[in-house]
C-alpha angles and dihedrals in degrees: 000000000000135000120319101243090197095065112129110255125194117203116193124194136133090221114082092202091057091048090052093048094048091046090051093048091049089049091052087056093050100261113130106151092092133148128184136216126188096215143002094271092053088048091052089051092052091046089056089058101040140019116239128204094208136017122201110187140175114232103218110064138124140260091010117021126216089252091054090047090051092050091049092051093048089052092052113087091210095053104026095105099042111121110253123194115194117210120196142154089229119082096178112147092232091056091051089049091049091050092047091049089053091053105262114169095210142345133225125192117212131272098047138165133234088255092054092051091046093051093047091050090047090051091058103031103027133257121317 
């Protein structure tokens, strides 16, 4: 059957350029139902209003980090199983372990290509 390309996706990053790039890469892969948040708190506010089928979030943001956002989602019965891809400039093994322990679905280290994003999405949603 394949992946529903119309699933609502939330991308979270405090850098507008990164948001634009991720939105463009998602669009190249056929995903267009995309909303953006500039930090974890803004993302939490959006999640209260709408359910998302995938969250792609930067780690390092203020006032609520991507890790805090992930922990909040995993503690919320409505959002605990939503695929969550963490994006960060730091590929340190301890960070990956911390994210995995918090329930991350997958992890991307910046900079990344369209193919990397596609493979990470496919790993959490299924092939497309």
